[in-house]
C-alpha positions in Angstrom: -69.3 40.9 -78.9 -65.6 41.2 -79.4 -66.6 38.9 -82.8 -69.2 41.2 -83.7 -67.2 44.5 -83.7 -64.9 42.8 -85.9 -67.5 41.9 -88.4 -69.1 45.7 -88.2 -65.6 47.2 -88.2 -64.5 44.9 -91.3 -68.2 45.8 -93.3 -67.6 49.9 -92.3 -64.3 49.4 -94.2 -65.7 48.0 -96.9 -68.5 50.0 -97.4 -65.9 52.8 -97.1 -63.8 51.9 -100.4 -67.1 50.9 -102.1 -68.3 54.2 -101.6 -65.2 55.7 -102.5 -64.9 53.7 -105.7 -68.0 55.2 -106.9 -67.0 58.6 -106.2 -65.3 61.1 -108.6 -61.5 61.6 -108.6 -61.4 64.7 -106.8 -62.6 63.3 -104.1 -60.1 60.5 -104.2 -57.0 63.1 -105.0 -58.8 65.3 -101.9 -58.4 62.0 -99.4 -54.6 61.4 -100.3 -54.2 64.9 -100.1 -55.4 64.9 -96.4 -53.7 61.9 -95.6 -50.5 63.7 -97.0 -51.1 66.8 -94.7 -51.9 64.6 -91.4 -47.9 63.4 -92.4 -45.2 64.4 -90.2 -42.8 66.9 -92.1 -39.3 65.0 -92.8 -36.3 66.6 -90.6 -33.5 67.6 -93.7 -30.6 66.3 -93.1 -26.8 67.8 -94.4 -23.5 66.0 -94.6 -20.4 67.7 -93.5 -16.9 66.6 -93.7 -15.1 68.7 -91.3 -11.3 69.6 -90.8 -12.1 71.0 -87.2 -11.5 72.5 -85.3 -13.6 70.3 -82.6 -15.0 72.7 -80.5 -16.0 75.4 -83.2 -17.2 72.6 -85.8 -19.9 71.4 -82.9 -20.4 75.0 -82.1 -21.2 75.4 -85.2 -23.5 72.4 -86.0 -25.6 73.6 -83.1 -26.6 76.7 -84.2 -26.9 76.1 -87.5 -29.1 73.1 -86.6 -31.1 75.5 -84.0 -31.1 78.7 -86.4 -32.5 76.0 -89.6 -34.0 73.0 -88.1 -31.8 71.3 -90.5 -29.8 68.0 -89.5 -26.3 68.0 -89.9 -24.4 64.8 -89.9 -20.9 65.3 -89.2 -17.3 63.9 -90.1 -14.8 65.4 -88.4 -10.3 64.2 -89.0 -7.6 65.7 -91.1 -7.2 67.7 -93.9 -5.4 64.2 -95.4 -8.3 61.9 -93.8 -10.8 63.9 -95.5 -9.6 64.2 -98.7 -8.5 60.4 -98.9 -12.6 59.7 -97.7 -13.7 61.9 -100.5 -11.4 59.8 -103.4 -13.0 56.4 -101.7 -16.6 57.2 -102.2 -16.1 59.0 -105.3 -18.5 56.6 -106.9 -21.2 56.7 -104.5 -20.2 60.6 -102.7 -21.6 61.3 -99.4 -20.7 65.0 -98.4 -22.6 67.6 -99.2 -20.5 70.3 -97.9 -16.9 70.3 -97.6 -14.4 72.6 -95.0 -10.7 72.4 -95.0 -7.4 73.3 -93.1 -5.8 74.5 -96.3 -7.4 76.4 -99.1 -4.6 74.7 -101.3 -6.5 71.3 -101.0 -9.6 72.8 -101.7 -8.4 74.9 -104.7 -7.1 71.3 -105.6 -11.2 69.9 -105.3 -12.5 72.9 -107.6 -9.5 72.3 -110.1 -10.7 68.4 -110.8 -13.7 69.6 -111.0 -15.3 68.2 -107.2 -17.0 71.9 -106.4 -20.2 73.8 -107.1 -20.3 77.3 -108.0 -22.0 79.6 -105.4 -21.1 82.8 -106.0 -24.8 84.1 -104.5 -23.5 83.7 -101.4 -24.5 86.1 -98.4 -21.9 87.8 -96.8 -19.3 86.7 -100.1 -18.0 90.0 -100.7 -17.6 90.8 -97.0 -14.7 87.4 -96.8 -11.1 88.0 -97.3 -10.6 88.3 -101.2 -6.9 86.3 -100.6 -8.5 83.2 -99.5 -11.6 82.9 -101.6 -12.1 81.8 -105.4 -13.2 84.7 -107.2 -15.8 82.1 -108.8 -17.3 81.0 -105.7 -16.3 77.5 -105.5 -14.8 78.2 -102.0 -15.5 81.1 -99.3 -11.7 81.5 -97.0 -14.5 81.3 -93.5 -11.4 81.8 -91.5 -7.9 81.3 -90.8 -4.7 80.4 -88.6 -1.4 81.8 -88.9 1.5 80.0 -87.8 4.4 81.1 -86.0 7.0 79.5 -82.9 5.3 78.3 -80.3 7.1 77.8 -77.1 7.3 77.1 -73.7 7.2 80.0 -71.2 8.9 78.5 -68.5 12.0 76.9 -70.7 12.4 79.6 -72.9 14.5 82.8 -72.1 15.6 84.4 -75.2 12.6 84.1 -77.2 13.3 83.9 -80.9 12.2 86.5 -83.6 13.5 85.0 -86.7 13.0 81.4 -88.1 17.0 81.3 -88.3 16.9 81.6 -84.7 16.5 78.0 -84.6 19.3 76.7 -86.4 21.3 78.2 -82.9 22.7 76.3 -80.8 20.7 77.0 -77.6 17.7 75.3 -79.7 19.6 72.1 -80.4 17.4 69.0 -80.1 14.6 71.5 -78.3 12.1 71.8 -81.5 9.9 70.0 -83.5 7.6 70.6 -86.5 4.3 69.3 -86.9 4.4 66.4 -89.9 3.5 67.8 -93.4 1.9 64.3 -93.7 -0.3 64.8 -91.7 -1.0 68.4 -91.1 -2.6 70.6 -94.3 -1.4 73.5 -92.4 2.2 72.8 -92.1 2.6 71.9 -95.9 1.1 75.4 -96.3 3.6 76.6 -94.0 6.3 74.5 -95.9 4.8 75.6 -99.2 4.4 79.6 -98.4 8.0 80.3 -96.9 9.4 78.2 -99.8 8.3 80.2 -102.7 8.5 83.5 -100.3 12.1 83.0 -99.0 15.0 82.4 -101.3 16.9 80.7 -98.1 13.9 79.1 -96.9 15.5 75.2 -98.1 19.0 76.5 -96.2 17.2 77.4 -93.5 15.1 74.1 -93.2 18.3 72.1 -93.8 20.1 74.2 -90.6 17.0 73.1 -88.1 17.6 69.2 -89.5 21.2 69.6 -88.7 19.9 71.1 -85.0 18.1 68.3 -84.5 14.3 68.9 -85.6 12.0 66.6 -85.2 9.0 66.1 -87.2 6.4 65.4 -84.5 3.0 64.2 -85.4 0.0 66.0 -86.5 -0.4 69.8 -84.5 -2.0 68.5 -81.6 1.0 66.3 -80.6 3.9 68.8 -81.9 2.5 71.5 -79.5 1.7 69.2 -76.8 5.4 68.5 -76.6 5.6 71.6 -75.9 3.3 72.4 -73.4 4.7 69.4 -71.6 8.1 70.7 -71.7 9.3 67.8 -74.0 10.1 70.2 -76.2 11.1 74.0 -75.8 9.2 75.2 -79.4 7.2 74.0 -82.2 8.0 75.6 -85.9 4.9 76.0 -87.9 2.7 76.1 -84.6 -0.8 76.8 -85.0 -1.4 80.3 -83.6 -5.4 79.2 -82.4 -4.4 76.1 -80.4 -1.5 77.9 -78.4 -3.9 81.0 -78.0 -6.3 78.5 -76.0 -4.0 76.6 -74.5 -2.6 80.3 -73.2 -6.3 80.8 -72.0 -6.2 77.4 -70.3 -3.5 78.6 -68.3 -0.9 76.3 -70.2 2.9 77.6 -70.3 3.0 78.0 -73.9 3.2 81.5 -76.2 3.3 82.2 -79.9 5.6 85.0 -81.4 5.4 85.9 -85.7 9.4 86.0 -87.2 9.6 89.8 -87.6 10.5 88.3 -91.8 7.1 87.3 -91.8 4.7 84.2 -91.8 2.4 82.1 -93.5 -1.0 82.8 -93.1 -3.2 79.5 -93.4 -6.5 80.1 -94.6 -9.7 77.7 -93.6 -12.2 76.9 -96.3 -15.6 75.8 -96.7 -17.3 74.6 -100.3 -20.2 72.7 -101.5 -19.5 69.4 -103.1 -21.0 69.0 -106.7 -22.7 66.0 -106.3 -24.0 67.0 -102.9 -27.6 65.8 -102.4 -28.7 68.5 -100.9 -27.7 71.8 -102.3 -30.3 74.3 -100.7 -29.1 72.7 -97.4 -25.5 73.2 -98.7 -25.8 76.9 -99.5 -27.3 77.9 -96.3 -24.5 76.2 -93.9 -22.2 78.6 -96.5 -24.4 81.4 -95.5 -24.6 81.0 -92.0 -20.7 80.5 -91.5 -20.7 83.7 -93.4 -22.7 85.4 -91.3 -21.7 87.8 -89.2 -22.7 84.8 -86.2 -21.0 82.3 -87.7 -17.5 84.8 -87.7 -18.6 85.5 -84.3 -18.2 81.9 -83.3 -15.0 81.7 -85.2 -13.5 84.6 -83.3 -14.5 82.6 -80.3 -12.5 79.8 -81.4 -9.2 81.8 -81.2 -8.8 81.4 -85.5 -8.9 84.5 -87.8 -12.2 85.6 -89.4 -12.7 86.1 -92.8 -14.5 89.5 -92.6 -12.4 91.8 -90.8 -15.2 93.8 -89.7 -15.7 91.3 -86.8 -12.9 91.8 -83.9 -10.6 89.3 -83.0 -10.9 87.7 -79.2 -7.5 87.0 -76.9 -5.4 87.2 -80.2 -3.2 89.0 -83.1 -5.3 90.7 -85.4 -4.5 90.1 -89.0 -3.1 93.3 -89.6 -0.9 92.5 -86.7 1.0 89.9 -88.0 3.7 90.0 -90.3 2.8 88.2 -93.7 4.3 86.5 -96.3 2.6 86.6 -99.7 1.6 83.4 -100.8 -0.4 82.8 -104.1 -2.7 79.5 -103.1 -3.7 79.4 -106.7 -2.9 76.0 -108.3 -0.8 75.3 -105.1 -1.6 71.9 -104.5 0.6 70.4 -107.3 3.5 71.9 -106.0 2.6 71.2 -102.8 3.6 67.7 -103.7 6.5 68.4 -105.1 7.9 70.4 -101.6 6.5 67.5 -99.4 8.4 65.2 -101.2 11.8 67.5 -100.8 11.3 67.9 -97.2 10.8 64.5 -96.6 13.5 63.7 -98.0 15.7 66.0 -95.8 14.2 64.1 -93.1 14.2 60.7 -94.4 
C-alpha cells in the first residue's frame, strides 16, 4: 500500500509539471507569485554601535524594536572602542548607525567622509543647534555636563571652582577619568583649555597636588563612591545623579566659572546597509518618546522642550563656550600634552 501511495504521488507530481509546461507564462508567474506571497516576510535588522549608557541603549533598543518591528543588533563599547572597531572594519563595513559619547569624534567621522547626511530627520529643528551638524550628518540627541563629583561623607568644604582642587585639603584625594579611555574626559580637557587661558596651569597644579588618572568614567566615580577618593574632576553628571538616586554618598557641583557640556551624537554610516532603518532609528531618538527615555537616564535631552528628571537643567549649569567643529584633530594635540604632564 505504501509503495502504491508513493507511486501515485510521484505520478501526480509528473502530471502537474507536464500541465504547467503546456500552460502560458502568466500561469507560471501566478504560481511563483502565490509561492512568494506564502513565504513569511523577512525581519529587518539594523546594526547599531553605541557608546551607551548601557541602560539607556537597552531601553531605546527595546522601544524602537516594539515600535518599528526592526531588530537591532547592538554593539556597546566606549567611544574609543567603537572608533577602533570602525577602523578595523573599514574595508568591510558593518555598522548602520553609530552613537558616540563625543561630538568631536562624530565630527571627525563626518570630516573623513564616513557619515551620511539626513537633513530631513523628524524633529531635527528641535535639537540643540550647538550639539548638531548644520548639514544633518549627526545630531546631538543628549548630553552630560562635566563637573566635580564628590563623596558627601568625606567632603566638608565643597569645591566651587576648579582651582579649589589645588588646595592642601585635596592632596592625593582626587582623580580624573583617563582621557585615553573616556571621550567625555577628552572633551573636558579640550573645552576647558580652549576657554580658559590659565587652564594648563590649573591642570599642572592638580598634578602637583596628587591628582590620579583613574580608568574610564565608571572606575573614576566608583573610587569616589567607595571613599577611596573624595572627588572626581570631569565627573560625568548623569552617572553621579544615577548613583545618588540609588542611595550612594555622592553629589556633583558645577564650578561657578563654567564647565564643559559634552554632547552625545547619533549619525548614519555612509556605507549603511539598511539606510531606511537607520533613518527610522534617528527619528526615534529625536522623537519625544526617545527624548523622554534620555531624561529617564538623567541625561540632558537634545530637545530642551522635554523636562529633565532629578537633575539640573541646561540653563542652570554655568557653561564654557566650546566650538566642537573640527575639534578632533586639536584634541589629539591636547591629549598628547595632558599625557606628557601625567607621564
